[in-house]
Backbone as XML, in Angstrom:
<?xml version="1.0"?>
<chain id="A" units="angstrom">
  <residue number="1" name="MET">
    <atom name="N" x="19.070" y="-123.854" z="17.511"/>
    <atom name="CA" x="18.672" y="-122.724" z="18.331"/>
    <atom name="C" x="18.667" y="-123.165" z="19.796"/>
  </residue>
  <residue number="2" name="ASN">
    <atom name="N" x="19.226" y="-122.348" z="20.642"/>
    <atom name="CA" x="19.268" y="-122.613" z="22.081"/>
    <atom name="C" x="17.939" y="-122.178" z="22.686"/>
  </residue>
  <residue number="3" name="LYS">
    <atom name="N" x="17.281" y="-123.090" z="23.363"/>
    <atom name="CA" x="15.970" y="-122.781" z="23.930"/>
    <atom name="C" x="16.050" y="-121.934" z="25.198"/>
  </residue>
  <residue number="4" name="LYS">
    <atom name="N" x="17.247" y="-121.779" z="25.762"/>
    <atom name="CA" x="17.395" y="-121.006" z="26.989"/>
    <atom name="C" x="17.046" y="-119.546" z="26.709"/>
  </residue>
  <residue number="5" name="ARG">
    <atom name="N" x="16.235" y="-118.968" z="27.555"/>
    <atom name="CA" x="15.755" y="-117.601" z="27.368"/>
    <atom name="C" x="16.907" y="-116.613" z="27.244"/>
  </residue>
  <residue number="6" name="GLY">
    <atom name="N" x="16.842" y="-115.778" z="26.208"/>
    <atom name="CA" x="17.843" y="-114.741" z="26.029"/>
    <atom name="C" x="19.051" y="-115.170" z="25.219"/>
  </residue>
  <residue number="7" name="TYR">
    <atom name="N" x="19.030" y="-116.387" z="24.677"/>
    <atom name="CA" x="20.136" y="-116.882" z="23.860"/>
    <atom name="C" x="19.605" y="-117.379" z="22.523"/>
  </residue>
  <residue number="8" name="TYR">
    <atom name="N" x="20.450" y="-117.268" z="21.503"/>
    <atom name="CA" x="20.156" y="-117.870" z="20.205"/>
    <atom name="C" x="21.469" y="-118.396" z="19.655"/>
  </residue>
  <residue number="9" name="THR">
    <atom name="N" x="21.521" y="-119.683" z="19.333"/>
    <atom name="CA" x="22.729" y="-120.297" z="18.800"/>
    <atom name="C" x="22.431" y="-120.888" z="17.439"/>
  </residue>
  <residue number="10" name="ALA">
    <atom name="N" x="23.301" y="-120.600" z="16.470"/>
    <atom name="CA" x="23.136" y="-121.122" z="15.111"/>
    <atom name="C" x="24.480" y="-121.035" z="14.402"/>
  </residue>
  <residue number="11" name="LYS">
    <atom name="N" x="24.545" y="-121.661" z="13.231"/>
    <atom name="CA" x="25.752" y="-121.555" z="12.410"/>
    <atom name="C" x="25.737" y="-120.182" z="11.733"/>
  </residue>
  <residue number="12" name="ILE">
    <atom name="N" x="26.707" y="-119.367" z="12.112"/>
    <atom name="CA" x="26.816" y="-117.998" z="11.598"/>
    <atom name="C" x="28.288" y="-117.763" z="11.277"/>
  </residue>
  <residue number="13" name="GLY">
    <atom name="N" x="28.571" y="-117.311" z="10.071"/>
    <atom name="CA" x="29.958" y="-117.050" z="9.710"/>
    <atom name="C" x="30.813" y="-118.310" z="9.704"/>
  </residue>
  <residue number="14" name="GLY">
    <atom name="N" x="30.213" y="-119.438" z="9.345"/>
    <atom name="CA" x="30.950" y="-120.675" z="9.202"/>
    <atom name="C" x="31.162" y="-121.485" z="10.473"/>
  </residue>
  <residue number="15" name="LYS">
    <atom name="N" x="30.639" y="-121.001" z="11.608"/>
    <atom name="CA" x="30.763" y="-121.793" z="12.835"/>
    <atom name="C" x="29.592" y="-121.512" z="13.768"/>
  </residue>
  <residue number="16" name="GLN">
    <atom name="N" x="29.418" y="-122.378" z="14.760"/>
    <atom name="CA" x="28.360" y="-122.188" z="15.745"/>
    <atom name="C" x="28.687" y="-120.954" z="16.584"/>
  </residue>
  <residue number="17" name="ARG">
    <atom name="N" x="27.759" y="-120.046" z="16.632"/>
    <atom name="CA" x="27.920" y="-118.820" z="17.412"/>
    <atom name="C" x="26.645" y="-118.577" z="18.202"/>
  </residue>
  <residue number="18" name="THR">
    <atom name="N" x="26.801" y="-117.880" z="19.308"/>
    <atom name="CA" x="25.661" y="-117.593" z="20.169"/>
    <atom name="C" x="25.459" y="-116.101" z="20.293"/>
  </residue>
  <residue number="19" name="LEU">
    <atom name="N" x="24.206" y="-115.692" z="20.195"/>
    <atom name="CA" x="23.803" y="-114.315" z="20.464"/>
    <atom name="C" x="23.220" y="-114.291" z="21.868"/>
  </residue>
  <residue number="20" name="ARG">
    <atom name="N" x="23.488" y="-113.229" z="22.601"/>
    <atom name="CA" x="22.991" y="-113.087" z="23.971"/>
    <atom name="C" x="22.154" y="-111.826" z="24.046"/>
  </residue>
  <residue number="21" name="PHE">
    <atom name="N" x="20.931" y="-111.949" z="24.568"/>
    <atom name="CA" x="20.025" y="-110.822" z="24.706"/>
    <atom name="C" x="19.783" y="-110.574" z="26.187"/>
  </residue>
  <residue number="22" name="ASN">
    <atom name="N" x="20.465" y="-109.587" z="26.733"/>
    <atom name="CA" x="20.338" y="-109.217" z="28.148"/>
    <atom name="C" x="20.615" y="-107.723" z="28.266"/>
  </residue>
  <residue number="23" name="MET">
    <atom name="N" x="20.834" y="-107.241" z="29.477"/>
    <atom name="CA" x="21.066" y="-105.809" z="29.680"/>
    <atom name="C" x="22.275" y="-105.312" z="28.883"/>
  </residue>
  <residue number="24" name="ASN">
    <atom name="N" x="23.341" y="-106.111" z="28.843"/>
    <atom name="CA" x="24.519" y="-105.711" z="28.059"/>
    <atom name="C" x="24.171" y="-105.580" z="26.576"/>
  </residue>
  <residue number="25" name="PHE">
    <atom name="N" x="23.358" y="-106.501" z="26.080"/>
    <atom name="CA" x="22.911" y="-106.412" z="24.691"/>
    <atom name="C" x="22.158" y="-105.108" z="24.447"/>
  </residue>
  <residue number="26" name="TRP">
    <atom name="N" x="21.182" y="-104.801" z="25.332"/>
    <atom name="CA" x="20.361" y="-103.611" z="25.112"/>
    <atom name="C" x="21.197" y="-102.341" z="25.146"/>
  </residue>
  <residue number="27" name="ALA">
    <atom name="N" x="22.193" y="-102.293" z="26.009"/>
    <atom name="CA" x="23.090" y="-101.128" z="26.050"/>
    <atom name="C" x="23.857" y="-101.015" z="24.737"/>
  </residue>
  <residue number="28" name="GLU">
    <atom name="N" x="24.387" y="-102.125" z="24.269"/>
    <atom name="CA" x="25.151" y="-102.152" z="23.011"/>
    <atom name="C" x="24.255" y="-101.796" z="21.821"/>
  </residue>
  <residue number="29" name="PHE">
    <atom name="N" x="23.063" y="-102.376" z="21.792"/>
    <atom name="CA" x="22.133" y="-102.183" z="20.673"/>
    <atom name="C" x="21.671" y="-100.732" z="20.577"/>
  </residue>
  <residue number="30" name="THR">
    <atom name="N" x="21.249" y="-100.151" z="21.696"/>
    <atom name="CA" x="20.784" y="-98.758" z="21.656"/>
    <atom name="C" x="21.932" y="-97.810" z="21.323"/>
  </residue>
  <residue number="31" name="ASP">
    <atom name="N" x="23.131" y="-98.081" z="21.848"/>
    <atom name="CA" x="24.300" y="-97.258" z="21.503"/>
    <atom name="C" x="24.615" y="-97.370" z="20.020"/>
  </residue>
  <residue number="32" name="ASN">
    <atom name="N" x="24.575" y="-98.588" z="19.491"/>
    <atom name="CA" x="24.895" y="-98.822" z="18.086"/>
    <atom name="C" x="23.939" y="-98.082" z="17.162"/>
  </residue>
  <residue number="33" name="LEU">
    <atom name="N" x="22.656" y="-98.078" z="17.521"/>
    <atom name="CA" x="21.649" y="-97.403" z="16.693"/>
    <atom name="C" x="21.506" y="-95.921" z="17.020"/>
  </residue>
  <residue number="34" name="GLY">
    <atom name="N" x="22.144" y="-95.485" z="18.112"/>
    <atom name="CA" x="22.058" y="-94.079" z="18.499"/>
    <atom name="C" x="20.675" y="-93.673" z="18.957"/>
  </residue>
  <residue number="35" name="ILE">
    <atom name="N" x="19.991" y="-94.560" z="19.689"/>
    <atom name="CA" x="18.645" y="-94.276" z="20.168"/>
    <atom name="C" x="18.587" y="-94.459" z="21.685"/>
  </residue>
  <residue number="36" name="SER">
    <atom name="N" x="17.535" y="-93.903" z="22.272"/>
    <atom name="CA" x="17.331" y="-94.078" z="23.702"/>
    <atom name="C" x="16.455" y="-95.309" z="23.933"/>
  </residue>
  <residue number="37" name="LEU">
    <atom name="N" x="16.403" y="-95.732" z="25.160"/>
    <atom name="CA" x="15.559" y="-96.863" z="25.538"/>
    <atom name="C" x="14.098" y="-96.574" z="25.205"/>
  </residue>
  <residue number="38" name="GLU">
    <atom name="N" x="13.667" y="-95.339" z="25.405"/>
    <atom name="CA" x="12.283" y="-94.966" z="25.121"/>
    <atom name="C" x="11.946" y="-95.066" z="23.637"/>
  </residue>
  <residue number="39" name="ASP">
    <atom name="N" x="12.946" y="-94.894" z="22.771"/>
    <atom name="CA" x="12.721" y="-94.930" z="21.322"/>
    <atom name="C" x="12.799" y="-96.331" z="20.739"/>
  </residue>
  <residue number="40" name="LEU">
    <atom name="N" x="13.115" y="-97.307" z="21.570"/>
    <atom name="CA" x="13.328" y="-98.667" z="21.105"/>
    <atom name="C" x="12.125" y="-99.242" z="20.364"/>
  </residue>
  <residue number="41" name="GLY">
    <atom name="N" x="10.933" y="-99.026" z="20.881"/>
    <atom name="CA" x="9.731" y="-99.560" z="20.253"/>
    <atom name="C" x="9.518" y="-99.076" z="18.838"/>
  </residue>
  <residue number="42" name="SER">
    <atom name="N" x="9.889" y="-97.834" z="18.557"/>
    <atom name="CA" x="9.683" y="-97.273" z="17.222"/>
    <atom name="C" x="10.535" y="-97.977" z="16.169"/>
  </residue>
  <residue number="43" name="ILE">
    <atom name="N" x="11.621" y="-98.598" z="16.583"/>
    <atom name="CA" x="12.499" y="-99.314" z="15.648"/>
    <atom name="C" x="11.744" y="-100.481" z="15.014"/>
  </residue>
  <residue number="44" name="PHE">
    <atom name="N" x="10.850" y="-101.109" z="15.757"/>
    <atom name="CA" x="10.182" y="-102.317" z="15.290"/>
    <atom name="C" x="8.741" y="-102.101" z="14.847"/>
  </residue>
  <residue number="45" name="GLN">
    <atom name="N" x="8.129" y="-101.001" z="15.218"/>
    <atom name="CA" x="6.715" y="-100.790" z="14.912"/>
    <atom name="C" x="6.440" y="-100.624" z="13.426"/>
  </residue>
  <residue number="46" name="LYS">
    <atom name="N" x="7.319" y="-99.990" z="12.701"/>
    <atom name="CA" x="7.090" y="-99.743" z="11.278"/>
    <atom name="C" x="7.707" y="-100.821" z="10.407"/>
  </residue>
  <residue number="47" name="GLY">
    <atom name="N" x="8.197" y="-101.884" z="11.004"/>
    <atom name="CA" x="8.913" y="-102.928" z="10.261"/>
    <atom name="C" x="10.396" y="-102.722" z="10.465"/>
  </residue>
  <residue number="48" name="ILE">
    <atom name="N" x="11.097" y="-103.791" z="10.674"/>
    <atom name="CA" x="12.511" y="-103.716" z="11.006"/>
    <atom name="C" x="13.343" y="-103.442" z="9.750"/>
  </residue>
  <residue number="49" name="SER">
    <atom name="N" x="14.322" y="-102.571" z="9.876"/>
    <atom name="CA" x="15.169" y="-102.202" z="8.740"/>
    <atom name="C" x="16.360" y="-103.154" z="8.645"/>
  </residue>
  <residue number="50" name="ILE">
    <atom name="N" x="17.010" y="-103.131" z="7.518"/>
    <atom name="CA" x="18.214" y="-103.950" z="7.298"/>
    <atom name="C" x="19.287" y="-103.574" z="8.313"/>
  </residue>
  <residue number="51" name="SER">
    <atom name="N" x="19.482" y="-102.288" z="8.543"/>
    <atom name="CA" x="20.522" y="-101.871" z="9.491"/>
    <atom name="C" x="20.184" y="-102.307" z="10.914"/>
  </residue>
  <residue number="52" name="SER">
    <atom name="N" x="18.900" y="-102.353" z="11.253"/>
    <atom name="CA" x="18.496" y="-102.826" z="12.581"/>
    <atom name="C" x="18.747" y="-104.320" z="12.740"/>
  </residue>
  <residue number="53" name="ILE">
    <atom name="N" x="18.472" y="-105.093" z="11.696"/>
    <atom name="CA" x="18.738" y="-106.535" z="11.741"/>
    <atom name="C" x="20.232" y="-106.775" z="11.906"/>
  </residue>
  <residue number="54" name="ARG">
    <atom name="N" x="21.028" y="-106.058" z="11.119"/>
    <atom name="CA" x="22.480" y="-106.213" z="11.216"/>
    <atom name="C" x="22.973" y="-105.841" z="12.603"/>
  </residue>
  <residue number="55" name="ALA">
    <atom name="N" x="22.478" y="-104.730" z="13.151"/>
    <atom name="CA" x="22.880" y="-104.295" z="14.492"/>
    <atom name="C" x="22.433" y="-105.291" z="15.550"/>
  </residue>
  <residue number="56" name="LEU">
    <atom name="N" x="21.237" y="-105.838" z="15.394"/>
    <atom name="CA" x="20.707" y="-106.808" z="16.344"/>
    <atom name="C" x="21.624" y="-108.035" z="16.423"/>
  </residue>
  <residue number="57" name="VAL">
    <atom name="N" x="21.984" y="-108.591" z="15.277"/>
    <atom name="CA" x="22.843" y="-109.780" z="15.247"/>
    <atom name="C" x="24.245" y="-109.435" z="15.742"/>
  </residue>
  <residue number="58" name="TYR">
    <atom name="N" x="24.801" y="-108.344" z="15.263"/>
    <atom name="CA" x="26.145" y="-107.930" z="15.681"/>
    <atom name="C" x="26.219" y="-107.719" z="17.195"/>
  </residue>
  <residue number="59" name="CYS">
    <atom name="N" x="25.281" y="-106.981" z="17.743"/>
    <atom name="CA" x="25.299" y="-106.682" z="19.181"/>
    <atom name="C" x="25.054" y="-107.934" z="20.014"/>
  </residue>
  <residue number="60" name="GLY">
    <atom name="N" x="24.195" y="-108.831" z="19.519"/>
    <atom name="CA" x="23.976" y="-110.101" z="20.212"/>
    <atom name="C" x="25.233" y="-110.951" z="20.255"/>
  </residue>
  <residue number="61" name="LEU">
    <atom name="N" x="25.936" y="-111.020" z="19.123"/>
    <atom name="CA" x="27.201" y="-111.764" z="19.070"/>
    <atom name="C" x="28.249" y="-111.133" z="19.979"/>
  </residue>
  <residue number="62" name="MET">
    <atom name="N" x="28.379" y="-109.813" z="19.880"/>
    <atom name="CA" x="29.379" y="-109.104" z="20.693"/>
    <atom name="C" x="29.119" y="-109.306" z="22.184"/>
  </residue>
  <residue number="63" name="THR">
    <atom name="N" x="27.874" y="-109.228" z="22.578"/>
    <atom name="CA" x="27.531" y="-109.376" z="23.991"/>
    <atom name="C" x="27.966" y="-110.747" z="24.500"/>
  </residue>
  <residue number="64" name="PHE">
    <atom name="N" x="27.590" y="-111.787" z="23.789"/>
    <atom name="CA" x="27.959" y="-113.131" z="24.237"/>
    <atom name="C" x="29.478" y="-113.297" z="24.275"/>
  </residue>
  <residue number="65" name="ASP">
    <atom name="N" x="30.151" y="-112.912" z="23.190"/>
    <atom name="CA" x="31.593" y="-113.129" z="23.104"/>
    <atom name="C" x="32.365" y="-112.311" z="24.140"/>
  </residue>
  <residue number="66" name="ARG">
    <atom name="N" x="31.949" y="-111.095" z="24.389"/>
    <atom name="CA" x="32.618" y="-110.292" z="25.423"/>
    <atom name="C" x="32.392" y="-110.874" z="26.810"/>
  </residue>
  <residue number="67" name="GLU">
    <atom name="N" x="31.163" y="-111.300" z="27.094"/>
    <atom name="CA" x="30.875" y="-111.881" z="28.406"/>
    <atom name="C" x="31.668" y="-113.172" z="28.639"/>
  </residue>
  <residue number="68" name="GLN">
    <atom name="N" x="31.893" y="-113.913" z="27.572"/>
    <atom name="CA" x="32.611" y="-115.187" z="27.684"/>
    <atom name="C" x="34.124" y="-115.039" z="27.525"/>
  </residue>
  <residue number="69" name="GLY">
    <atom name="N" x="34.576" y="-113.842" z="27.169"/>
    <atom name="CA" x="36.008" y="-113.622" z="26.943"/>
    <atom name="C" x="36.508" y="-114.236" z="25.647"/>
  </residue>
  <residue number="70" name="ASN">
    <atom name="N" x="35.588" y="-114.439" z="24.693"/>
    <atom name="CA" x="35.955" y="-115.025" z="23.398"/>
    <atom name="C" x="36.631" y="-113.994" z="22.506"/>
  </residue>
  <residue number="71" name="GLU">
    <atom name="N" x="37.448" y="-114.482" z="21.597"/>
    <atom name="CA" x="38.077" y="-113.617" z="20.612"/>
    <atom name="C" x="36.999" y="-113.070" z="19.673"/>
  </residue>
  <residue number="72" name="ILE">
    <atom name="N" x="37.061" y="-111.774" z="19.410"/>
    <atom name="CA" x="36.132" y="-111.137" z="18.472"/>
    <atom name="C" x="36.805" y="-111.182" z="17.100"/>
  </residue>
  <residue number="73" name="ASP">
    <atom name="N" x="36.308" y="-112.034" z="16.221"/>
    <atom name="CA" x="36.915" y="-112.220" z="14.899"/>
    <atom name="C" x="36.026" y="-111.654" z="13.788"/>
  </residue>
  <residue number="74" name="TYR">
    <atom name="N" x="35.281" y="-110.599" z="14.119"/>
    <atom name="CA" x="34.346" y="-110.007" z="13.169"/>
    <atom name="C" x="34.119" y="-108.540" z="13.533"/>
  </residue>
  <residue number="75" name="ASN">
    <atom name="N" x="33.531" y="-107.816" z="12.593"/>
    <atom name="CA" x="33.053" y="-106.455" z="12.847"/>
    <atom name="C" x="31.642" y="-106.374" z="12.267"/>
  </residue>
  <residue number="76" name="ILE">
    <atom name="N" x="31.035" y="-105.213" z="12.353"/>
    <atom name="CA" x="29.639" y="-105.103" z="11.913"/>
    <atom name="C" x="29.485" y="-105.397" z="10.415"/>
  </residue>
  <residue number="77" name="TYR">
    <atom name="N" x="30.512" y="-105.096" z="9.631"/>
    <atom name="CA" x="30.441" y="-105.359" z="8.190"/>
    <atom name="C" x="30.603" y="-106.844" z="7.884"/>
  </residue>
  <residue number="78" name="THR">
    <atom name="N" x="31.430" y="-107.525" z="8.663"/>
    <atom name="CA" x="31.557" y="-108.976" z="8.527"/>
    <atom name="C" x="30.221" y="-109.632" z="8.831"/>
  </residue>
  <residue number="79" name="VAL">
    <atom name="N" x="29.586" y="-109.200" z="9.913"/>
    <atom name="CA" x="28.280" y="-109.746" z="10.290"/>
    <atom name="C" x="27.272" y="-109.474" z="9.175"/>
  </residue>
  <residue number="80" name="GLY">
    <atom name="N" x="27.302" y="-108.289" z="8.603"/>
    <atom name="CA" x="26.411" y="-107.976" z="7.486"/>
    <atom name="C" x="26.595" y="-108.939" z="6.325"/>
  </residue>
  <residue number="81" name="SER">
    <atom name="N" x="27.841" y="-109.307" z="6.032"/>
    <atom name="CA" x="28.108" y="-110.289" z="4.971"/>
    <atom name="C" x="27.565" y="-111.663" z="5.337"/>
  </residue>
  <residue number="82" name="TRP">
    <atom name="N" x="27.706" y="-112.037" z="6.614"/>
    <atom name="CA" x="27.178" y="-113.330" z="7.059"/>
    <atom name="C" x="25.665" y="-113.390" z="6.907"/>
  </residue>
  <residue number="83" name="LEU">
    <atom name="N" x="25.012" y="-112.256" z="7.075"/>
    <atom name="CA" x="23.551" y="-112.230" z="6.995"/>
    <atom name="C" x="23.038" y="-112.552" z="5.591"/>
  </residue>
  <residue number="84" name="ASP">
    <atom name="N" x="23.913" y="-112.468" z="4.581"/>
    <atom name="CA" x="23.518" y="-112.877" z="3.232"/>
    <atom name="C" x="23.078" y="-114.339" z="3.217"/>
  </residue>
  <residue number="85" name="ASP">
    <atom name="N" x="23.594" y="-115.139" z="4.160"/>
    <atom name="CA" x="23.254" y="-116.565" z="4.234"/>
    <atom name="C" x="22.031" y="-116.846" z="5.095"/>
  </residue>
  <residue number="86" name="PHE">
    <atom name="N" x="21.461" y="-115.811" z="5.722"/>
    <atom name="CA" x="20.268" y="-115.986" z="6.555"/>
    <atom name="C" x="19.034" y="-115.998" z="5.662"/>
  </residue>
  <residue number="87" name="ASP">
    <atom name="N" x="18.138" y="-116.925" z="5.937"/>
    <atom name="CA" x="16.844" y="-116.881" z="5.260"/>
    <atom name="C" x="15.842" y="-116.188" z="6.191"/>
  </residue>
  <residue number="88" name="ALA">
    <atom name="N" x="14.640" y="-115.975" z="5.706"/>
    <atom name="CA" x="13.633" y="-115.250" z="6.488"/>
    <atom name="C" x="13.334" y="-115.947" z="7.810"/>
  </residue>
  <residue number="89" name="GLN">
    <atom name="N" x="13.325" y="-117.279" z="7.817"/>
    <atom name="CA" x="13.028" y="-118.025" z="9.037"/>
    <atom name="C" x="14.102" y="-117.808" z="10.094"/>
  </residue>
  <residue number="90" name="LYS">
    <atom name="N" x="15.358" y="-117.789" z="9.683"/>
    <atom name="CA" x="16.453" y="-117.593" z="10.636"/>
    <atom name="C" x="16.382" y="-116.186" z="11.242"/>
  </residue>
  <residue number="91" name="ILE">
    <atom name="N" x="16.071" y="-115.200" z="10.433"/>
    <atom name="CA" x="15.932" y="-113.837" z="10.944"/>
    <atom name="C" x="14.758" y="-113.771" z="11.923"/>
  </residue>
  <residue number="92" name="GLU">
    <atom name="N" x="13.666" y="-114.417" z="11.569"/>
    <atom name="CA" x="12.505" y="-114.437" z="12.466"/>
    <atom name="C" x="12.856" y="-115.124" z="13.790"/>
  </residue>
  <residue number="93" name="ASP">
    <atom name="N" x="13.627" y="-116.200" z="13.726"/>
    <atom name="CA" x="14.049" y="-116.906" z="14.943"/>
    <atom name="C" x="14.897" y="-116.004" z="15.843"/>
  </residue>
  <residue number="94" name="VAL">
    <atom name="N" x="15.806" y="-115.233" z="15.245"/>
    <atom name="CA" x="16.652" y="-114.314" z="16.019"/>
    <atom name="C" x="15.782" y="-113.249" z="16.682"/>
  </residue>
  <residue number="95" name="VAL">
    <atom name="N" x="14.876" y="-112.660" z="15.918"/>
    <atom name="CA" x="13.995" y="-111.619" z="16.455"/>
    <atom name="C" x="13.128" y="-112.190" z="17.575"/>
  </residue>
  <residue number="96" name="ASN">
    <atom name="N" x="12.613" y="-113.400" z="17.400"/>
    <atom name="CA" x="11.798" y="-114.024" z="18.449"/>
    <atom name="C" x="12.609" y="-114.273" z="19.714"/>
  </residue>
  <residue number="97" name="ALA">
    <atom name="N" x="13.852" y="-114.717" z="19.570"/>
    <atom name="CA" x="14.708" y="-114.929" z="20.745"/>
    <atom name="C" x="14.935" y="-113.614" z="21.475"/>
  </residue>
  <residue number="98" name="MET">
    <atom name="N" x="15.161" y="-112.541" z="20.714"/>
    <atom name="CA" x="15.350" y="-111.227" z="21.322"/>
    <atom name="C" x="14.081" y="-110.780" z="22.052"/>
  </residue>
  <residue number="99" name="MET">
    <atom name="N" x="12.920" y="-111.010" z="21.424"/>
    <atom name="CA" x="11.664" y="-110.563" z="22.011"/>
    <atom name="C" x="11.301" y="-111.351" z="23.265"/>
  </residue>
  <residue number="100" name="GLN">
    <atom name="N" x="11.871" y="-112.518" z="23.440"/>
    <atom name="CA" x="11.605" y="-113.305" z="24.636"/>
    <atom name="C" x="12.535" y="-112.941" z="25.782"/>
  </residue>
  <residue number="101" name="SER">
    <atom name="N" x="13.459" y="-112.034" z="25.518"/>
    <atom name="CA" x="14.355" y="-111.579" z="26.581"/>
    <atom name="C" x="13.625" y="-110.555" z="27.444"/>
  </residue>
  <residue number="102" name="LYS">
    <atom name="N" x="14.288" y="-110.133" z="28.479"/>
    <atom name="CA" x="13.716" y="-109.119" z="29.368"/>
    <atom name="C" x="14.605" y="-107.888" z="29.336"/>
  </residue>
  <residue number="103" name="ILE">
    <atom name="N" x="13.995" y="-106.749" z="29.593"/>
    <atom name="CA" x="14.749" y="-105.507" z="29.725"/>
    <atom name="C" x="14.250" y="-104.822" z="30.994"/>
  </residue>
  <residue number="104" name="LEU">
    <atom name="N" x="15.170" y="-104.483" z="31.840"/>
    <atom name="CA" x="14.841" y="-103.875" z="33.127"/>
    <atom name="C" x="13.824" y="-104.721" z="33.900"/>
  </residue>
  <residue number="105" name="GLY">
    <atom name="N" x="13.958" y="-106.052" z="33.759"/>
    <atom name="CA" x="13.097" y="-106.972" z="34.486"/>
    <atom name="C" x="11.707" y="-107.130" z="33.914"/>
  </residue>
  <residue number="106" name="ASN">
    <atom name="N" x="11.410" y="-106.451" z="32.809"/>
    <atom name="CA" x="10.079" y="-106.512" z="32.204"/>
    <atom name="C" x="10.097" y="-107.386" z="30.970"/>
  </residue>
  <residue number="107" name="GLU">
    <atom name="N" x="8.963" y="-108.036" z="30.720"/>
    <atom name="CA" x="8.814" y="-108.795" z="29.486"/>
    <atom name="C" x="8.920" y="-107.811" z="28.319"/>
  </residue>
  <residue number="108" name="LEU">
    <atom name="N" x="9.471" y="-108.286" z="27.214"/>
    <atom name="CA" x="9.667" y="-107.422" z="26.061"/>
    <atom name="C" x="8.905" y="-107.998" z="24.885"/>
  </residue>
  <residue number="109" name="ASN">
    <atom name="N" x="8.043" y="-107.207" z="24.279"/>
    <atom name="CA" x="7.408" y="-107.676" z="23.053"/>
    <atom name="C" x="7.325" y="-106.575" z="22.006"/>
  </residue>
  <residue number="110" name="MET">
    <atom name="N" x="7.849" y="-105.408" z="22.312"/>
    <atom name="CA" x="7.930" y="-104.303" z="21.353"/>
    <atom name="C" x="6.589" y="-103.984" z="20.707"/>
  </residue>
  <residue number="111" name="GLY">
    <atom name="N" x="5.498" y="-104.258" z="21.412"/>
    <atom name="CA" x="4.182" y="-103.972" z="20.857"/>
    <atom name="C" x="3.733" y="-104.980" z="19.820"/>
  </residue>
  <residue number="112" name="ILE">
    <atom name="N" x="4.514" y="-106.057" z="19.654"/>
    <atom name="CA" x="4.179" y="-107.074" z="18.661"/>
    <atom name="C" x="3.524" y="-108.234" z="19.381"/>
  </residue>
  <residue number="113" name="GLN">
    <atom name="N" x="2.379" y="-108.694" z="18.864"/>
    <atom name="CA" x="1.686" y="-109.833" z="19.465"/>
    <atom name="C" x="2.479" y="-111.093" z="19.203"/>
  </residue>
  <residue number="114" name="ARG">
    <atom name="N" x="2.692" y="-111.870" z="20.242"/>
    <atom name="CA" x="3.352" y="-113.161" z="20.090"/>
    <atom name="C" x="2.319" y="-114.188" z="19.703"/>
  </residue>
  <residue number="115" name="ASN">
    <atom name="N" x="2.793" y="-115.266" z="19.095"/>
    <atom name="CA" x="1.888" y="-116.362" z="18.758"/>
    <atom name="C" x="1.389" y="-116.989" z="20.042"/>
  </residue>
  <residue number="116" name="GLU">
    <atom name="N" x="0.088" y="-117.097" z="20.152"/>
    <atom name="CA" x="-0.501" y="-117.701" z="21.334"/>
    <atom name="C" x="-0.627" y="-119.196" z="21.131"/>
  </residue>
  <residue number="117" name="ASP">
    <atom name="N" x="-0.663" y="-119.928" z="22.219"/>
    <atom name="CA" x="-0.916" y="-121.353" z="22.201"/>
    <atom name="C" x="-2.331" y="-121.559" z="21.675"/>
  </residue>
  <residue number="118" name="PRO">
    <atom name="N" x="-2.513" y="-122.394" z="20.646"/>
    <atom name="CA" x="-3.858" y="-122.612" z="20.091"/>
    <atom name="C" x="-4.870" y="-123.042" z="21.145"/>
  </residue>
  <residue number="119" name="LYS">
    <atom name="N" x="-4.435" y="-123.751" z="22.189"/>
    <atom name="CA" x="-5.349" y="-124.163" z="23.259"/>
    <atom name="C" x="-5.932" y="-122.942" z="23.952"/>
  </residue>
  <residue number="120" name="ASN">
    <atom name="N" x="-5.085" y="-121.924" z="24.198"/>
    <atom name="CA" x="-5.556" y="-120.707" z="24.855"/>
    <atom name="C" x="-6.559" y="-119.965" z="23.980"/>
  </residue>
  <residue number="121" name="GLN">
    <atom name="N" x="-6.343" y="-119.960" z="22.675"/>
    <atom name="CA" x="-7.261" y="-119.275" z="21.773"/>
    <atom name="C" x="-8.623" y="-119.960" z="21.798"/>
  </residue>
  <residue number="122" name="THR">
    <atom name="N" x="-8.630" y="-121.285" z="21.835"/>
    <atom name="CA" x="-9.881" y="-122.042" z="21.892"/>
    <atom name="C" x="-10.608" y="-121.741" z="23.196"/>
  </residue>
  <residue number="123" name="GLN">
    <atom name="N" x="-9.878" y="-121.722" z="24.311"/>
    <atom name="CA" x="-10.482" y="-121.456" z="25.599"/>
    <atom name="C" x="-11.070" y="-120.055" z="25.649"/>
  </residue>
  <residue number="124" name="LYS">
    <atom name="N" x="-10.350" y="-119.083" z="25.059"/>
    <atom name="CA" x="-10.847" y="-117.701" z="25.063"/>
    <atom name="C" x="-12.150" y="-117.607" z="24.279"/>
  </residue>
  <residue number="125" name="LYS">
    <atom name="N" x="-12.227" y="-118.326" z="23.132"/>
    <atom name="CA" x="-13.414" y="-118.270" z="22.302"/>
    <atom name="C" x="-14.610" y="-118.894" z="22.991"/>
  </residue>
  <residue number="126" name="SER">
    <atom name="N" x="-14.362" y="-119.932" z="23.786"/>
    <atom name="CA" x="-15.467" y="-120.640" z="24.404"/>
    <atom name="C" x="-15.938" y="-120.003" z="25.703"/>
  </residue>
  <residue number="127" name="GLN">
    <atom name="N" x="-15.187" y="-119.019" z="26.218"/>
    <atom name="CA" x="-15.581" y="-118.363" z="27.465"/>
    <atom name="C" x="-16.604" y="-117.266" z="27.170"/>
  </residue>
  <residue number="128" name="PRO">
    <atom name="N" x="-17.673" y="-117.188" z="27.965"/>
    <atom name="CA" x="-18.665" y="-116.122" z="27.738"/>
    <atom name="C" x="-18.087" y="-114.775" z="28.142"/>
  </residue>
  <residue number="129" name="ASN">
    <atom name="N" x="-18.560" y="-113.731" z="27.487"/>
    <atom name="CA" x="-18.093" y="-112.366" z="27.795"/>
    <atom name="C" x="-18.837" y="-111.773" z="28.958"/>
  </residue>
</chain>
């Protein structure tokens, strides 16, 4: 996994591939799902669907490859087949990379609490109200 914000790199479809989460991704993702930017949060609040996971990975791959001028050797159905090899941890890693990206310059967390640093939790507990 690439630690650089807005990127996720892993073996996908038999080779190392990178997903890119930026403005181009969000445009592709919302178009693919047929939703507006305002409706984006509702996609994740009730639990992410299989089609949303597939679209997320596909759009992330497409964004990176188009920006880099790479050959597109897949379609959304190919990506769906590749996802058969993803375990729950890999899907969680992709979603976390996406959630650490920014949209319109704002932090993105889709209403989902991120894991806090245990040190911060201890400090919060020890501070008087």
